[in-house]
C-alpha positions as CSV (number, residue, x, y, z in Angstrom):
1,M,1.6,-26.1,8.0
2,F,0.7,-25.2,4.5
3,F,-3.0,-25.3,5.3
4,N,-2.6,-23.1,8.3
5,A,-0.6,-20.5,6.3
6,L,-3.1,-20.6,3.5
7,I,-6.0,-20.0,5.8
8,S,-4.1,-17.1,7.5
9,A,-3.3,-15.6,4.0
10,I,-7.0,-15.8,3.1
11,I,-8.0,-14.0,6.3
12,V,-5.4,-11.3,5.7
13,S,-6.7,-10.9,2.1
14,L,-10.2,-10.4,3.2
15,I,-9.1,-7.4,5.3
16,S,-9.0,-5.6,2.0
17,L,-12.8,-5.6,2.0
18,I,-12.9,-3.2,4.9
19,G,-13.8,-0.5,2.4
20,V,-17.3,-2.0,2.4
21,V,-18.2,0.2,5.3
22,F,-18.0,3.2,2.9
23,I,-20.3,1.6,0.2
24,F,-23.5,2.8,1.8
25,L,-22.5,6.5,2.1
26,R,-24.2,8.9,-0.3
27,K,-22.2,10.2,-3.2
28,E,-22.0,13.8,-1.8
29,N,-20.8,12.4,1.6
30,M,-18.3,10.2,-0.1
31,T,-16.9,13.1,-2.1
32,N,-16.4,15.1,1.1
33,L,-14.7,12.1,2.7
34,L,-12.4,11.4,-0.3
35,F,-9.7,14.0,0.4
36,I,-9.5,12.7,4.0
37,L,-8.9,9.2,2.7
38,V,-6.2,10.5,0.3
39,A,-4.5,12.3,3.2
40,L,-4.7,9.2,5.4
41,A,-3.3,7.1,2.6
42,A,-0.3,9.4,2.2
43,G,0.4,9.2,6.0
44,T,0.1,5.5,6.2
45,L,2.3,4.9,3.1
46,I,5.0,7.2,4.5
47,G,4.7,5.7,7.9
48,D,4.8,2.2,6.6
49,A,8.0,2.9,4.7
50,F,9.8,4.6,7.6
51,F,8.5,2.9,10.7
52,H,8.0,-0.7,9.4
53,I,9.6,-1.6,6.0
54,I,13.0,0.2,6.1
55,P,13.8,-0.6,9.7
56,E,13.0,-4.3,9.0
57,A,15.3,-4.3,6.1
58,L,18.1,-2.5,8.1
59,E,18.1,-5.5,10.5
60,E,19.5,-7.7,7.8
61,I,21.2,-5.4,5.2
62,E,23.8,-2.7,5.4
63,I,22.3,0.8,5.8
64,M,23.8,2.2,2.5
65,I,22.6,-0.8,0.5
66,V,19.1,-0.4,1.9
67,F,18.8,3.3,1.0
68,I,20.3,2.7,-2.4
69,I,17.5,0.1,-3.0
70,V,14.9,2.5,-1.7
71,I,16.1,5.1,-4.2
72,I,16.0,2.5,-7.0
73,G,12.4,1.7,-6.0
74,F,11.5,5.4,-6.0
75,L,13.1,5.8,-9.5
76,F,11.5,2.6,-10.7
77,F,8.0,3.8,-9.9
78,Y,8.9,7.2,-11.5
79,L,9.8,5.4,-14.7
80,I,6.6,3.3,-14.6
81,E,4.5,6.5,-14.3
82,T,6.5,8.2,-17.0
83,F,6.0,5.2,-19.3
84,M,2.2,5.4,-18.7
85,H,2.3,9.1,-19.7
86,W,4.2,8.2,-22.9
87,H,1.3,6.0,-24.0
88,H,-1.1,8.9,-23.9
89,P,0.7,11.9,-25.6
90,H,-2.6,13.3,-27.0
91,E,-3.8,14.1,-23.5
92,H,-1.4,16.9,-23.1
93,F,-3.9,18.9,-25.1
94,E,-7.0,17.7,-23.3
95,E,-6.8,18.9,-19.7
96,H,-9.7,16.9,-18.4
97,A,-8.5,13.7,-20.0
98,K,-5.0,14.4,-18.8
99,E,-6.2,14.8,-15.2
100,H,-8.3,11.6,-15.4
101,R,-5.3,9.6,-16.7
102,R,-3.0,11.0,-14.0
103,K,-5.4,9.8,-11.3
104,K,-5.7,6.3,-13.0
105,N,-1.9,6.1,-13.1
106,I,-1.8,6.7,-9.3
107,S,-4.2,3.8,-8.8
108,Y,-2.1,1.5,-11.0
109,L,1.1,2.4,-9.2
110,N,-0.5,1.7,-5.8
111,L,-1.9,-1.6,-7.0
112,I,1.6,-2.7,-8.2
113,S,3.4,-1.7,-5.0
114,D,0.6,-3.0,-2.7
115,G,0.5,-6.3,-4.7
116,F,4.3,-6.7,-4.0
117,H,3.7,-5.8,-0.4
118,N,0.9,-8.3,0.0
119,F,2.9,-11.0,-1.7
120,L,5.7,-10.5,0.9
121,D,3.1,-10.6,3.7
122,G,2.2,-14.1,2.4
123,V,5.8,-15.1,2.2
124,L,6.4,-13.9,5.8
125,I,3.3,-15.8,7.0
126,A,4.4,-19.0,5.3
127,V,8.0,-18.8,6.6
128,S,6.7,-18.1,10.1
129,Y,4.5,-21.2,10.1
130,I,7.4,-23.3,8.8
131,A,9.3,-22.1,11.9
132,S,6.4,-23.0,14.3
133,F,2.6,-22.7,14.7
134,P,2.7,-20.0,17.4
135,I,5.1,-17.8,15.4
136,G,2.8,-18.2,12.4
137,V,-0.2,-17.1,14.4
138,A,1.7,-14.2,15.9
139,T,2.9,-13.1,12.4
140,T,-0.7,-13.3,11.0
141,I,-2.1,-11.1,13.8
142,A,0.7,-8.6,13.3
143,V,0.0,-8.5,9.5
144,I,-3.7,-8.0,10.1
145,A,-3.1,-5.1,12.5
146,H,-0.8,-3.5,10.0
147,E,-3.1,-4.0,7.1
148,I,-6.3,-2.4,8.4
149,P,-5.2,1.3,8.2
150,Q,-3.3,0.7,5.0
151,E,-6.3,-1.0,3.3
152,I,-8.5,1.9,4.2
153,G,-5.9,4.2,2.6
154,D,-5.6,2.0,-0.5
155,F,-9.4,2.0,-0.9
156,G,-9.3,5.8,-0.8
157,I,-6.6,6.0,-3.5
158,L,-8.7,3.8,-5.8
159,L,-11.8,5.9,-5.2
160,Y,-9.8,9.1,-5.9
161,S,-8.6,7.6,-9.2
162,G,-12.3,7.5,-10.3
163,M,-13.2,3.9,-9.7
164,S,-16.7,3.1,-8.4
165,K,-16.9,1.8,-4.8
166,I,-17.6,-1.8,-5.9
167,K,-14.7,-1.7,-8.5
168,A,-12.3,-0.2,-5.9
169,L,-13.3,-3.1,-3.5
170,M,-12.7,-5.7,-6.1
171,F,-9.3,-4.3,-7.2
172,N,-8.2,-3.9,-3.6
173,L,-9.2,-7.6,-3.0
174,L,-7.3,-8.6,-6.1
175,S,-4.1,-6.9,-4.9
176,A,-4.6,-8.5,-1.4
177,L,-4.9,-12.0,-2.9
178,F,-1.2,-11.9,-3.7
179,A,-0.7,-12.8,-0.1
180,I,-2.0,-16.3,-1.0
181,V,0.3,-16.4,-4.0
182,G,3.2,-15.6,-1.6
183,V,2.3,-18.6,0.6
184,I,2.1,-20.9,-2.4
185,V,5.4,-19.8,-3.8
186,V,7.2,-20.4,-0.5
187,Y,5.8,-23.9,-0.2
188,L,6.8,-24.6,-3.8
189,G,10.3,-23.5,-2.9
190,L,10.4,-20.8,-5.5
191,F,11.1,-17.8,-3.2
192,K,13.8,-17.9,-0.5
193,E,13.4,-16.0,2.8
194,S,16.7,-14.2,2.1
195,Y,15.1,-12.4,-0.9
196,I,12.5,-10.6,1.3
197,M,14.9,-8.1,2.7
198,Y,16.0,-7.0,-0.7
199,V,12.5,-6.5,-2.0
200,L,11.2,-4.6,1.0
201,P,13.2,-1.4,0.3
202,L,11.9,-1.5,-3.3
203,I,8.4,-1.4,-1.9
204,A,9.3,1.4,0.5
205,G,10.6,3.4,-2.5
206,G,7.4,2.8,-4.3
207,F,5.3,3.9,-1.3
208,L,7.4,7.1,-0.9
209,Y,7.0,7.9,-4.6
210,I,3.2,7.5,-4.6
211,S,2.7,9.6,-1.4
212,M,5.2,12.3,-2.1
213,S,4.9,12.8,-5.9
214,D,1.2,12.1,-6.3
215,L,-0.9,12.2,-3.2
216,I,0.6,15.1,-1.2
217,P,0.8,17.4,-4.3
218,E,-2.9,16.6,-4.9
219,L,-3.8,17.7,-1.4
220,H,-1.9,21.0,-2.0
221,E,-3.5,21.6,-5.4
222,H,-7.2,21.1,-4.6
223,H,-7.7,21.8,-0.9
224,K,-7.2,25.2,0.6
225,G,-8.0,26.8,4.0
226,V,-9.8,24.7,6.5
227,K,-9.8,21.6,4.3
228,S,-6.0,21.9,4.0
229,L,-5.7,21.8,7.8
230,I,-8.1,18.8,8.0
231,A,-6.0,17.0,5.3
232,F,-2.8,17.7,7.3
233,F,-4.4,16.3,10.5
234,F,-5.3,13.0,8.7
235,L,-1.9,12.8,7.1
236,I,-0.4,13.0,10.6
237,L,-3.0,10.6,11.9
238,G,-1.8,8.0,9.3
239,L,1.8,8.5,10.4
240,V,0.8,8.2,14.1
241,L,-1.2,5.0,13.5
242,M,1.8,3.4,11.8
243,F,4.1,4.5,14.6
244,L,1.8,3.2,17.3
245,L,1.5,-0.1,15.4
246,K,5.3,-0.3,15.3
247,M,5.5,0.3,19.1
248,W,2.8,-2.3,19.7
249,L,4.2,-5.0,17.4
250,G,7.8,-4.3,18.3
């Protein structure tokens, strides 16, 4: 079963390369598309937290504990970003450098939270295959369906942070490879299934922090008028996609 779970995790990881479809766009077209990807990312992160991650945790853990852990996750990512700012105090006097660093911080936060998320996807796949082969296949399909819109959003966040398209693809793939680590860790007996439900709300808190404190304020700050309405549409689209996936996957 280890081999089946490993192959599934590799397939799931390769979904991160979906951003390759944007590589051949011209720079000016990519610039115009970027705010749409940021809005879509905000919607998918919020939708993922409220429609998938938190409800899944609530099936196993008392509601108050879940929301306390979500808040802890939110505050944890706040502290990480604050720590990043502490290491660049001189940039308070250099507006351009300060903005550049802020965008890079968003990409780091997203890579950390998404890496945890992908690790847990690998854990879920491994545990499912241990239960039975059909359950393992079904779980893999569910994870793939869930990953496609999220990976597009993640790619958008990395581009927004200033990465080149190739670099964004590589970092997105690196984060996705933690699914393989999740599979290996389970089969080595280093991660128990019961831990998953306590880590999930932490990830939800991280996703909510990134979307609400970084991405949505960015949309408010730089996009007015018609662009603001377009951004709002794609934010809603991200939410709707995650809701429909929840209805489809059950």
